[in-house]
PDB file as gemmi writes it, atoms N, CA and C in Angstrom:
CRYST1    1.000    1.000    1.000  90.00  90.00  90.00 P 1                      
ATOM      1  N   MET A   1     111.303 110.936 137.482  1.00  0.00           N  
ATOM      2  CA  MET A   1     110.592 109.708 137.879  1.00  0.00           C  
ATOM      3  C   MET A   1     109.612 109.134 135.959  1.00  0.00           C  
ATOM      4  N   ILE A   2     109.735 107.899 136.159  1.00  0.00           N  
ATOM      5  CA  ILE A   2     109.189 106.749 135.014  1.00  0.00           C  
ATOM      6  C   ILE A   2     107.296 106.272 135.258  1.00  0.00           C  
ATOM      7  N   SER A   3     106.731 107.396 134.606  1.00  0.00           N  
ATOM      8  CA  SER A   3     105.358 106.941 134.841  1.00  0.00           C  
ATOM      9  C   SER A   3     104.704 105.916 134.179  1.00  0.00           C  
ATOM     10  N   THR A   4     104.000 105.000 134.425  1.00  0.00           N  
ATOM     11  CA  THR A   4     103.576 103.670 133.823  1.00  0.00           C  
ATOM     12  C   THR A   4     102.697 103.962 133.488  1.00  0.00           C  
ATOM     13  N   ASP A   5     101.973 105.043 133.350  1.00  0.00           N  
ATOM     14  CA  ASP A   5     100.198 105.637 132.618  1.00  0.00           C  
ATOM     15  C   ASP A   5     100.332 105.109 131.332  1.00  0.00           C  
ATOM     16  N   LYS A   6      99.384 104.415 130.955  1.00  0.00           N  
ATOM     17  CA  LYS A   6      99.364 104.183 128.848  1.00  0.00           C  
ATOM     18  C   LYS A   6      98.625 105.019 128.355  1.00  0.00           C  
ATOM     19  N   GLN A   7      98.625 105.966 128.721  1.00  0.00           N  
ATOM     20  CA  GLN A   7      97.954 106.895 127.740  1.00  0.00           C  
ATOM     21  C   GLN A   7      98.464 107.574 126.761  1.00  0.00           C  
ATOM     22  N   LEU A   8      99.725 107.242 126.794  1.00  0.00           N  
ATOM     23  CA  LEU A   8     101.003 107.436 125.435  1.00  0.00           C  
ATOM     24  C   LEU A   8     100.993 106.619 124.857  1.00  0.00           C  
ATOM     25  N   HIS A   9     100.869 106.591 123.104  1.00  0.00           N  
ATOM     26  CA  HIS A   9     100.633 106.237 122.093  1.00  0.00           C  
ATOM     27  C   HIS A   9     101.629 106.369 120.677  1.00  0.00           C  
ATOM     28  N   LEU A  10     102.081 105.711 119.872  1.00  0.00           N  
ATOM     29  CA  LEU A  10     102.760 106.034 118.923  1.00  0.00           C  
ATOM     30  C   LEU A  10     102.540 105.404 118.190  1.00  0.00           C  
ATOM     31  N   LEU A  11     102.117 106.290 116.754  1.00  0.00           N  
ATOM     32  CA  LEU A  11     101.246 105.585 116.011  1.00  0.00           C  
ATOM     33  C   LEU A  11     102.203 106.058 115.089  1.00  0.00           C  
ATOM     34  N   ILE A  12     102.367 104.773 113.719  1.00  0.00           N  
ATOM     35  CA  ILE A  12     103.108 105.088 112.844  1.00  0.00           C  
ATOM     36  C   ILE A  12     102.542 104.549 111.524  1.00  0.00           C  
ATOM     37  N   THR A  13     102.805 105.505 110.291  1.00  0.00           N  
ATOM     38  CA  THR A  13     102.783 105.687 108.726  1.00  0.00           C  
ATOM     39  C   THR A  13     103.940 105.927 108.343  1.00  0.00           C  
ATOM     40  N   SER A  14     103.075 105.781 107.100  1.00  0.00           N  
ATOM     41  CA  SER A  14     104.842 106.790 105.990  1.00  0.00           C  
ATOM     42  C   SER A  14     103.869 106.798 104.437  1.00  0.00           C  
ATOM     43  N   VAL A  15     105.099 107.532 103.763  1.00  0.00           N  
ATOM     44  CA  VAL A  15     104.481 108.035 102.784  1.00  0.00           C  
ATOM     45  C   VAL A  15     105.247 107.975 102.068  1.00  0.00           C  
ATOM     46  N   ALA A  16     105.261 108.659 100.916  1.00  0.00           N  
ATOM     47  CA  ALA A  16     106.522 109.026  99.711  1.00  0.00           C  
ATOM     48  C   ALA A  16     107.450 109.607  99.414  1.00  0.00           C  
ATOM     49  N   ASP A  17     107.095 110.619  99.652  1.00  0.00           N  
ATOM     50  CA  ASP A  17     108.349 111.686 100.378  1.00  0.00           C  
ATOM     51  C   ASP A  17     108.175 112.803 101.363  1.00  0.00           C  
ATOM     52  N   LEU A  18     109.489 113.808 101.533  1.00  0.00           N  
ATOM     53  CA  LEU A  18     109.101 114.217 102.514  1.00  0.00           C  
ATOM     54  C   LEU A  18     108.625 115.758 102.704  1.00  0.00           C  
ATOM     55  N   ASP A  19     107.815 116.025 101.151  1.00  0.00           N  
ATOM     56  CA  ASP A  19     107.442 117.064 101.403  1.00  0.00           C  
ATOM     57  C   ASP A  19     106.225 116.761 101.847  1.00  0.00           C  
ATOM     58  N   GLN A  20     105.261 114.686 100.993  1.00  0.00           N  
ATOM     59  CA  GLN A  20     103.902 114.688 102.242  1.00  0.00           C  
ATOM     60  C   GLN A  20     104.394 114.450 103.658  1.00  0.00           C  
ATOM     61  N   ALA A  21     105.613 113.613 103.589  1.00  0.00           N  
ATOM     62  CA  ALA A  21     105.238 113.762 105.461  1.00  0.00           C  
ATOM     63  C   ALA A  21     105.196 114.987 106.132  1.00  0.00           C  
ATOM     64  N   LYS A  22     106.466 116.142 105.370  1.00  0.00           N  
ATOM     65  CA  LYS A  22     105.975 117.525 106.287  1.00  0.00           C  
ATOM     66  C   LYS A  22     105.070 118.340 105.989  1.00  0.00           C  
ATOM     67  N   THR A  23     103.804 117.867 105.582  1.00  0.00           N  
ATOM     68  CA  THR A  23     102.538 117.902 104.696  1.00  0.00           C  
ATOM     69  C   THR A  23     101.775 117.707 105.945  1.00  0.00           C  
ATOM     70  N   LEU A  24     101.999 116.496 106.180  1.00  0.00           N  
ATOM     71  CA  LEU A  24     100.538 115.640 107.186  1.00  0.00           C  
ATOM     72  C   LEU A  24     101.925 115.612 108.404  1.00  0.00           C  
ATOM     73  N   ALA A  25     102.790 115.958 108.929  1.00  0.00           N  
ATOM     74  CA  ALA A  25     102.915 116.529 109.779  1.00  0.00           C  
ATOM     75  C   ALA A  25     102.296 117.812 110.498  1.00  0.00           C  
ATOM     76  N   LYS A  26     103.102 118.471 109.932  1.00  0.00           N  
ATOM     77  CA  LYS A  26     102.230 119.927 110.175  1.00  0.00           C  
ATOM     78  C   LYS A  26     100.975 119.800 110.432  1.00  0.00           C  
ATOM     79  N   LEU A  27      99.791 119.434 109.570  1.00  0.00           N  
ATOM     80  CA  LEU A  27      98.520 118.559 109.569  1.00  0.00           C  
ATOM     81  C   LEU A  27      98.200 118.916 110.912  1.00  0.00           C  
ATOM     82  N   LEU A  28      98.959 117.346 111.452  1.00  0.00           N  
ATOM     83  CA  LEU A  28      98.966 117.075 112.705  1.00  0.00           C  
ATOM     84  C   LEU A  28      99.113 117.653 114.419  1.00  0.00           C  
ATOM     85  N   VAL A  29     100.166 117.999 114.295  1.00  0.00           N  
ATOM     86  CA  VAL A  29     100.746 118.822 115.038  1.00  0.00           C  
ATOM     87  C   VAL A  29      99.631 120.357 115.222  1.00  0.00           C  
ATOM     88  N   ASN A  30      99.397 120.878 114.437  1.00  0.00           N  
ATOM     89  CA  ASN A  30      98.582 122.037 114.153  1.00  0.00           C  
ATOM     90  C   ASN A  30      97.218 122.129 114.567  1.00  0.00           C  
ATOM     91  N   SER A  31      96.393 120.592 114.452  1.00  0.00           N  
ATOM     92  CA  SER A  31      95.421 119.582 115.154  1.00  0.00           C  
ATOM     93  C   SER A  31      95.540 119.558 116.323  1.00  0.00           C  
ATOM     94  N   LYS A  32      97.210 119.706 116.902  1.00  0.00           N  
ATOM     95  CA  LYS A  32      96.960 119.730 118.080  1.00  0.00           C  
ATOM     96  C   LYS A  32      96.233 118.215 119.017  1.00  0.00           C  
ATOM     97  N   LEU A  33      96.623 116.962 117.796  1.00  0.00           N  
ATOM     98  CA  LEU A  33      95.757 115.012 117.759  1.00  0.00           C  
ATOM     99  C   LEU A  33      97.425 115.324 118.425  1.00  0.00           C  
ATOM    100  N   ALA A  34      98.480 115.670 117.898  1.00  0.00           N  
ATOM    101  CA  ALA A  34     100.197 114.803 117.721  1.00  0.00           C  
ATOM    102  C   ALA A  34     100.565 116.149 118.558  1.00  0.00           C  
ATOM    103  N   ALA A  35     101.683 115.746 119.318  1.00  0.00           N  
ATOM    104  CA  ALA A  35     102.679 116.630 119.959  1.00  0.00           C  
ATOM    105  C   ALA A  35     104.047 116.433 119.475  1.00  0.00           C  
ATOM    106  N   CYS A  36     104.010 115.675 118.778  1.00  0.00           N  
ATOM    107  CA  CYS A  36     105.893 116.103 117.737  1.00  0.00           C  
ATOM    108  C   CYS A  36     105.144 114.483 117.108  1.00  0.00           C  
ATOM    109  N   VAL A  37     105.798 114.835 115.427  1.00  0.00           N  
ATOM    110  CA  VAL A  37     105.551 114.074 114.449  1.00  0.00           C  
ATOM    111  C   VAL A  37     107.479 113.995 114.395  1.00  0.00           C  
ATOM    112  N   GLN A  38     108.235 113.041 114.012  1.00  0.00           N  
ATOM    113  CA  GLN A  38     109.340 112.973 113.550  1.00  0.00           C  
ATOM    114  C   GLN A  38     109.296 111.860 112.421  1.00  0.00           C  
ATOM    115  N   CYS A  39     110.019 112.174 111.582  1.00  0.00           N  
ATOM    116  CA  CYS A  39     109.833 112.274 109.881  1.00  0.00           C  
ATOM    117  C   CYS A  39     111.004 111.163 109.350  1.00  0.00           C  
ATOM    118  N   TYR A  40     111.224 110.552 109.535  1.00  0.00           N  
ATOM    119  CA  TYR A  40     112.618 109.336 109.124  1.00  0.00           C  
ATOM    120  C   TYR A  40     113.073 108.988 107.457  1.00  0.00           C  
ATOM    121  N   PRO A  41     113.497 110.177 106.948  1.00  0.00           N  
ATOM    122  CA  PRO A  41     114.014 109.559 105.193  1.00  0.00           C  
ATOM    123  C   PRO A  41     114.636 108.736 104.703  1.00  0.00           C  
ATOM    124  N   GLN A  42     114.146 108.159 103.371  1.00  0.00           N  
ATOM    125  CA  GLN A  42     115.399 107.022 102.780  1.00  0.00           C  
ATOM    126  C   GLN A  42     115.035 106.200 103.526  1.00  0.00           C  
ATOM    127  N   VAL A  43     114.066 105.335 103.686  1.00  0.00           N  
ATOM    128  CA  VAL A  43     113.262 104.135 104.127  1.00  0.00           C  
ATOM    129  C   VAL A  43     113.099 102.945 102.796  1.00  0.00           C  
ATOM    130  N   SER A  44     114.039 102.114 102.890  1.00  0.00           N  
ATOM    131  CA  SER A  44     113.376 100.901 101.729  1.00  0.00           C  
ATOM    132  C   SER A  44     112.145 100.347 102.078  1.00  0.00           C  
ATOM    133  N   SER A  45     111.118 100.305 101.227  1.00  0.00           N  
ATOM    134  CA  SER A  45     109.821  99.155 101.980  1.00  0.00           C  
ATOM    135  C   SER A  45     110.203  98.278 100.824  1.00  0.00           C  
ATOM    136  N   ILE A  46     109.531  97.049 100.813  1.00  0.00           N  
ATOM    137  CA  ILE A  46     109.128  95.707  99.969  1.00  0.00           C  
ATOM    138  C   ILE A  46     108.249  94.990 100.905  1.00  0.00           C  
ATOM    139  N   TYR A  47     107.270  95.662 100.121  1.00  0.00           N  
ATOM    140  CA  TYR A  47     106.310  94.453 100.533  1.00  0.00           C  
ATOM    141  C   TYR A  47     105.816  94.250  98.951  1.00  0.00           C  
ATOM    142  N   LEU A  48     104.114  93.437  99.470  1.00  0.00           N  
ATOM    143  CA  LEU A  48     103.805  92.496  98.685  1.00  0.00           C  
ATOM    144  C   LEU A  48     102.198  93.974  98.216  1.00  0.00           C  
ATOM    145  N   TRP A  49     101.696  94.334  97.190  1.00  0.00           N  
ATOM    146  CA  TRP A  49     100.841  95.338  96.726  1.00  0.00           C  
ATOM    147  C   TRP A  49     100.125  94.254  95.503  1.00  0.00           C  
ATOM    148  N   LYS A  50      98.699  94.226  95.297  1.00  0.00           N  
ATOM    149  CA  LYS A  50      97.517  93.228  94.461  1.00  0.00           C  
ATOM    150  C   LYS A  50      98.725  91.879  93.628  1.00  0.00           C  
ATOM    151  N   GLY A  51      99.340  91.730  94.072  1.00  0.00           N  
ATOM    152  CA  GLY A  51      99.709  90.383  94.226  1.00  0.00           C  
ATOM    153  C   GLY A  51     101.451  90.257  93.642  1.00  0.00           C  
ATOM    154  N   GLU A  52     101.703  91.867  93.054  1.00  0.00           N  
ATOM    155  CA  GLU A  52     103.119  91.948  92.959  1.00  0.00           C  
ATOM    156  C   GLU A  52     104.398  92.102  93.938  1.00  0.00           C  
ATOM    157  N   ILE A  53     105.210  91.995  94.107  1.00  0.00           N  
ATOM    158  CA  ILE A  53     106.477  92.062  95.300  1.00  0.00           C  
ATOM    159  C   ILE A  53     106.830  94.238  94.908  1.00  0.00           C  
ATOM    160  N   CYS A  54     106.952  95.350  95.014  1.00  0.00           N  
ATOM    161  CA  CYS A  54     107.578  96.191  94.975  1.00  0.00           C  
ATOM    162  C   CYS A  54     108.746  97.192  96.299  1.00  0.00           C  
ATOM    163  N   GLU A  55     109.033  97.593  95.795  1.00  0.00           N  
ATOM    164  CA  GLU A  55     110.029  97.677  96.825  1.00  0.00           C  
ATOM    165  C   GLU A  55     110.416  99.710  96.374  1.00  0.00           C  
ATOM    166  N   ASP A  56     109.782 100.557  97.086  1.00  0.00           N  
ATOM    167  CA  ASP A  56     109.748 101.852  97.012  1.00  0.00           C  
ATOM    168  C   ASP A  56     110.824 102.531  98.176  1.00  0.00           C  
ATOM    169  N   GLN A  57     111.244 103.369  97.921  1.00  0.00           N  
ATOM    170  CA  GLN A  57     111.692 104.834  98.626  1.00  0.00           C  
ATOM    171  C   GLN A  57     110.207 105.620  99.467  1.00  0.00           C  
ATOM    172  N   GLU A  58     110.929 105.438 100.906  1.00  0.00           N  
ATOM    173  CA  GLU A  58     109.456 106.032 101.586  1.00  0.00           C  
ATOM    174  C   GLU A  58     109.671 106.883 102.462  1.00  0.00           C  
ATOM    175  N   VAL A  59     109.162 107.580 103.270  1.00  0.00           N  
ATOM    176  CA  VAL A  59     109.261 108.781 104.557  1.00  0.00           C  
ATOM    177  C   VAL A  59     108.806 108.238 105.782  1.00  0.00           C  
ATOM    178  N   ILE A  60     109.147 107.550 106.522  1.00  0.00           N  
ATOM    179  CA  ILE A  60     108.468 106.988 108.450  1.00  0.00           C  
ATOM    180  C   ILE A  60     107.913 107.937 108.814  1.00  0.00           C  
ATOM    181  N   LEU A  61     106.997 107.962 110.082  1.00  0.00           N  
ATOM    182  CA  LEU A  61     106.371 109.341 110.302  1.00  0.00           C  
ATOM    183  C   LEU A  61     106.741 108.469 111.765  1.00  0.00           C  
ATOM    184  N   HIS A  62     106.780 109.041 112.206  1.00  0.00           N  
ATOM    185  CA  HIS A  62     106.615 108.775 114.088  1.00  0.00           C  
ATOM    186  C   HIS A  62     105.953 109.492 114.849  1.00  0.00           C  
ATOM    187  N   ILE A  63     104.006 109.485 115.550  1.00  0.00           N  
ATOM    188  CA  ILE A  63     103.180 110.744 115.600  1.00  0.00           C  
ATOM    189  C   ILE A  63     102.724 110.364 117.383  1.00  0.00           C  
ATOM    190  N   LYS A  64     103.533 111.205 117.824  1.00  0.00           N  
ATOM    191  CA  LYS A  64     103.394 111.152 119.795  1.00  0.00           C  
ATOM    192  C   LYS A  64     101.952 111.125 119.660  1.00  0.00           C  
ATOM    193  N   CYS A  65     100.809 110.799 120.183  1.00  0.00           N  
ATOM    194  CA  CYS A  65     100.090 111.343 120.768  1.00  0.00           C  
ATOM    195  C   CYS A  65      98.996 110.388 121.847  1.00  0.00           C  
ATOM    196  N   LEU A  66      98.080 111.301 122.324  1.00  0.00           N  
ATOM    197  CA  LEU A  66      97.922 110.348 123.812  1.00  0.00           C  
ATOM    198  C   LEU A  66      96.483 109.408 122.806  1.00  0.00           C  
ATOM    199  N   LYS A  67      96.231 108.184 124.264  1.00  0.00           N  
ATOM    200  CA  LYS A  67      95.263 107.322 123.044  1.00  0.00           C  
ATOM    201  C   LYS A  67      94.072 107.785 122.824  1.00  0.00           C  
ATOM    202  N   LYS A  68      93.541 108.840 123.963  1.00  0.00           N  
ATOM    203  CA  LYS A  68      92.471 109.627 123.597  1.00  0.00           C  
ATOM    204  C   LYS A  68      91.896 109.976 122.425  1.00  0.00           C  
ATOM    205  N   HIS A  69      92.912 110.330 121.337  1.00  0.00           N  
ATOM    206  CA  HIS A  69      93.092 110.928 120.193  1.00  0.00           C  
ATOM    207  C   HIS A  69      92.905 110.055 119.417  1.00  0.00           C  
ATOM    208  N   MET A  70      93.030 109.070 119.196  1.00  0.00           N  
ATOM    209  CA  MET A  70      93.540 108.169 118.099  1.00  0.00           C  
ATOM    210  C   MET A  70      92.456 107.885 117.306  1.00  0.00           C  
ATOM    211  N   PRO A  71      91.193 107.979 117.748  1.00  0.00           N  
ATOM    212  CA  PRO A  71      89.760 108.009 116.454  1.00  0.00           C  
ATOM    213  C   PRO A  71      90.026 109.228 115.690  1.00  0.00           C  
ATOM    214  N   LYS A  72      89.885 110.147 115.764  1.00  0.00           N  
ATOM    215  CA  LYS A  72      90.146 111.514 115.125  1.00  0.00           C  
ATOM    216  C   LYS A  72      91.732 111.671 114.502  1.00  0.00           C  
ATOM    217  N   LEU A  73      92.778 110.751 115.011  1.00  0.00           N  
ATOM    218  CA  LEU A  73      93.784 110.989 113.923  1.00  0.00           C  
ATOM    219  C   LEU A  73      93.676 110.111 113.159  1.00  0.00           C  
ATOM    220  N   GLU A  74      92.979 108.555 113.634  1.00  0.00           N  
ATOM    221  CA  GLU A  74      93.075 107.779 112.213  1.00  0.00           C  
ATOM    222  C   GLU A  74      92.098 108.851 111.220  1.00  0.00           C  
ATOM    223  N   LYS A  75      91.029 109.082 111.133  1.00  0.00           N  
ATOM    224  CA  LYS A  75      89.943 109.886 110.897  1.00  0.00           C  
ATOM    225  C   LYS A  75      91.213 110.319 109.872  1.00  0.00           C  
ATOM    226  N   LEU A  76      91.432 111.722 109.981  1.00  0.00           N  
ATOM    227  CA  LEU A  76      92.790 113.467 109.900  1.00  0.00           C  
ATOM    228  C   LEU A  76      93.589 112.289 109.050  1.00  0.00           C  
ATOM    229  N   ILE A  77      93.713 111.032 109.183  1.00  0.00           N  
ATOM    230  CA  ILE A  77      94.935 110.418 108.601  1.00  0.00           C  
ATOM    231  C   ILE A  77      94.610 110.138 107.401  1.00  0.00           C  
ATOM    232  N   GLU A  78      93.839 109.337 106.996  1.00  0.00           N  
ATOM    233  CA  GLU A  78      92.101 108.452 106.447  1.00  0.00           C  
ATOM    234  C   GLU A  78      92.133 109.782 105.422  1.00  0.00           C  
ATOM    235  N   ASN A  79      91.922 111.312 105.969  1.00  0.00           N  
ATOM    236  CA  ASN A  79      91.627 111.962 104.896  1.00  0.00           C  
ATOM    237  C   ASN A  79      92.429 112.340 104.006  1.00  0.00           C  
ATOM    238  N   HIS A  80      93.509 112.774 104.712  1.00  0.00           N  
ATOM    239  CA  HIS A  80      94.935 113.591 104.186  1.00  0.00           C  
ATOM    240  C   HIS A  80      95.611 112.584 103.490  1.00  0.00           C  
ATOM    241  N   HIS A  81      95.817 111.196 103.503  1.00  0.00           N  
ATOM    242  CA  HIS A  81      97.222 110.664 103.038  1.00  0.00           C  
ATOM    243  C   HIS A  81      96.781 110.555 101.954  1.00  0.00           C  
ATOM    244  N   PRO A  82      97.990 110.330 100.760  1.00  0.00           N  
ATOM    245  CA  PRO A  82      98.332 109.831 100.077  1.00  0.00           C  
ATOM    246  C   PRO A  82      97.750 108.965  99.246  1.00  0.00           C  
ATOM    247  N   TYR A  83      97.892 107.271 100.135  1.00  0.00           N  
ATOM    248  CA  TYR A  83      97.662 105.912  99.388  1.00  0.00           C  
ATOM    249  C   TYR A  83      96.259 106.249 100.115  1.00  0.00           C  
ATOM    250  N   ASP A  84      95.666 104.842  99.248  1.00  0.00           N  
ATOM    251  CA  ASP A  84      94.652 104.405  99.158  1.00  0.00           C  
ATOM    252  C   ASP A  84      94.522 103.788 100.309  1.00  0.00           C  
ATOM    253  N   THR A  85      95.290 102.586 100.622  1.00  0.00           N  
ATOM    254  CA  THR A  85      95.849 102.037 101.718  1.00  0.00           C  
ATOM    255  C   THR A  85      96.540 102.215 103.163  1.00  0.00           C  
ATOM    256  N   PRO A  86      97.019 103.565 103.433  1.00  0.00           N  
ATOM    257  CA  PRO A  86      98.072 103.743 104.542  1.00  0.00           C  
ATOM    258  C   PRO A  86      98.210 102.688 105.256  1.00  0.00           C  
ATOM    259  N   GLU A  87      98.997 102.620 106.334  1.00  0.00           N  
ATOM    260  CA  GLU A  87      99.919 101.860 107.106  1.00  0.00           C  
ATOM    261  C   GLU A  87      99.468 102.503 107.975  1.00  0.00           C  
ATOM    262  N   LEU A  88      98.497 102.416 109.192  1.00  0.00           N  
ATOM    263  CA  LEU A  88      98.402 102.663 110.367  1.00  0.00           C  
ATOM    264  C   LEU A  88      98.676 101.949 111.272  1.00  0.00           C  
ATOM    265  N   ILE A  89      99.731 101.903 111.999  1.00  0.00           N  
ATOM    266  CA  ILE A  89      99.943 101.101 113.408  1.00  0.00           C  
ATOM    267  C   ILE A  89     100.068 102.057 114.598  1.00  0.00           C  
ATOM    268  N   ALA A  90      99.643 101.501 115.733  1.00  0.00           N  
ATOM    269  CA  ALA A  90      99.793 102.225 116.553  1.00  0.00           C  
ATOM    270  C   ALA A  90     100.414 101.698 118.329  1.00  0.00           C  
ATOM    271  N   LEU A  91     101.445 101.951 118.601  1.00  0.00           N  
ATOM    272  CA  LEU A  91     101.824 101.530 119.417  1.00  0.00           C  
ATOM    273  C   LEU A  91     101.880 101.477 121.348  1.00  0.00           C  
ATOM    274  N   PRO A  92     101.352 101.437 122.006  1.00  0.00           N  
ATOM    275  CA  PRO A  92     101.069 101.334 123.462  1.00  0.00           C  
ATOM    276  C   PRO A  92     102.148 101.798 123.790  1.00  0.00           C  
ATOM    277  N   ILE A  93     102.793 102.890 124.422  1.00  0.00           N  
ATOM    278  CA  ILE A  93     103.835 103.093 125.011  1.00  0.00           C  
ATOM    279  C   ILE A  93     103.455 102.998 126.755  1.00  0.00           C  
ATOM    280  N   ASP A  94     104.736 101.654 127.295  1.00  0.00           N  
ATOM    281  CA  ASP A  94     104.501 101.836 128.463  1.00  0.00           C  
ATOM    282  C   ASP A  94     104.908 102.156 129.455  1.00  0.00           C  
ATOM    283  N   GLN A  95     105.743 102.900 129.049  1.00  0.00           N  
ATOM    284  CA  GLN A  95     106.179 103.953 130.329  1.00  0.00           C  
ATOM    285  C   GLN A  95     107.405 105.015 129.714  1.00  0.00           C  
ATOM    286  N   SER A  96     107.011 106.116 130.583  1.00  0.00           N  
ATOM    287  CA  SER A  96     107.257 107.385 129.596  1.00  0.00           C  
ATOM    288  C   SER A  96     108.076 108.156 130.839  1.00  0.00           C  
ATOM    289  N   SER A  97     108.534 109.154 130.396  1.00  0.00           N  
ATOM    290  CA  SER A  97     109.203 109.833 131.735  1.00  0.00           C  
ATOM    291  C   SER A  97     107.683 111.263 132.408  1.00  0.00           C  
ATOM    292  N   GLU A  98     108.012 111.148 133.077  1.00  0.00           N  
ATOM    293  CA  GLU A  98     106.938 112.231 134.121  1.00  0.00           C  
ATOM    294  C   GLU A  98     106.199 113.349 132.869  1.00  0.00           C  
ATOM    295  N   PRO A  99     107.738 114.195 133.283  1.00  0.00           N  
ATOM    296  CA  PRO A  99     108.191 115.398 132.123  1.00  0.00           C  
ATOM    297  C   PRO A  99     107.228 115.118 130.634  1.00  0.00           C  
ATOM    298  N   TYR A 100     107.779 113.844 130.531  1.00  0.00           N  
ATOM    299  CA  TYR A 100     107.566 113.810 128.090  1.00  0.00           C  
ATOM    300  C   TYR A 100     105.986 114.013 128.439  1.00  0.00           C  
ATOM    301  N   LEU A 101     105.116 113.157 129.272  1.00  0.00           N  
ATOM    302  CA  LEU A 101     103.955 112.491 129.069  1.00  0.00           C  
ATOM    303  C   LEU A 101     103.038 114.009 129.074  1.00  0.00           C  
ATOM    304  N   ASP A 102     103.493 114.951 130.677  1.00  0.00           N  
ATOM    305  CA  ASP A 102     102.901 115.829 130.446  1.00  0.00           C  
ATOM    306  C   ASP A 102     103.496 116.848 129.416  1.00  0.00           C  
ATOM    307  N   TRP A 103     103.837 116.991 128.855  1.00  0.00           N  
ATOM    308  CA  TRP A 103     103.976 117.688 127.485  1.00  0.00           C  
ATOM    309  C   TRP A 103     103.481 117.484 126.789  1.00  0.00           C  
ATOM    310  N   ILE A 104     103.291 115.946 125.829  1.00  0.00           N  
ATOM    311  CA  ILE A 104     101.999 115.533 125.610  1.00  0.00           C  
ATOM    312  C   ILE A 104     100.787 115.779 125.634  1.00  0.00           C  
ATOM    313  N   LYS A 105     100.989 115.483 126.662  1.00  0.00           N  
ATOM    314  CA  LYS A 105      99.260 116.227 126.970  1.00  0.00           C  
ATOM    315  C   LYS A 105      99.110 118.047 127.230  1.00  0.00           C  
ATOM    316  N   THR A 106      99.061 118.786 127.126  1.00  0.00           N  
ATOM    317  CA  THR A 106      99.598 120.074 127.182  1.00  0.00           C  
ATOM    318  C   THR A 106      99.970 120.475 125.660  1.00  0.00           C  
ATOM    319  N   SER A 107     100.165 119.378 125.040  1.00  0.00           N  
ATOM    320  CA  SER A 107     100.279 120.160 123.419  1.00  0.00           C  
ATOM    321  C   SER A 107      99.313 119.298 123.105  1.00  0.00           C  
ATOM    322  N   THR A 108      98.277 118.222 123.265  1.00  0.00           N  
ATOM    323  CA  THR A 108      97.470 117.872 122.453  1.00  0.00           C  
ATOM    324  C   THR A 108      95.709 118.762 123.114  1.00  0.00           C  
ATOM    325  N   GLN A 109      96.735 119.759 123.677  1.00  0.00           N  
ATOM    326  CA  GLN A 109      95.410 120.042 124.804  1.00  0.00           C  
ATOM    327  C   GLN A 109      94.789 121.095 123.643  1.00  0.00           C  
ATOM    328  N   PRO A 110      92.985 121.505 123.295  1.00  0.00           N  
ATOM    329  CA  PRO A 110      92.272 122.138 122.407  1.00  0.00           C  
ATOM    330  C   PRO A 110      92.468 123.362 122.308  1.00  0.00           C  
TER     331      PRO A 110                                                      
END                                                                             
């Protein structure tokens, strides 16, 4: 059964390497603010920073969480992220399977 309960969010950020990604991912899951973090290594990022075009290899993190945890997640990421201006993009998930949503809820209980 598909749930349209819009509690589930996907938070996206990026870091410079896989070690940083794993450290941040474990911190988020251990804190029970995220149920799962997927790390996608070797992403080429081209961006404008301080007036210059930059190109770097990064790791993208997809963080599965509940909307109610977003303020704490944002603060934790900002406090432990290696970048001065971390990417933080939150996308509401309009639909998910009920068992998956239940798993997220159970995994993020204090």
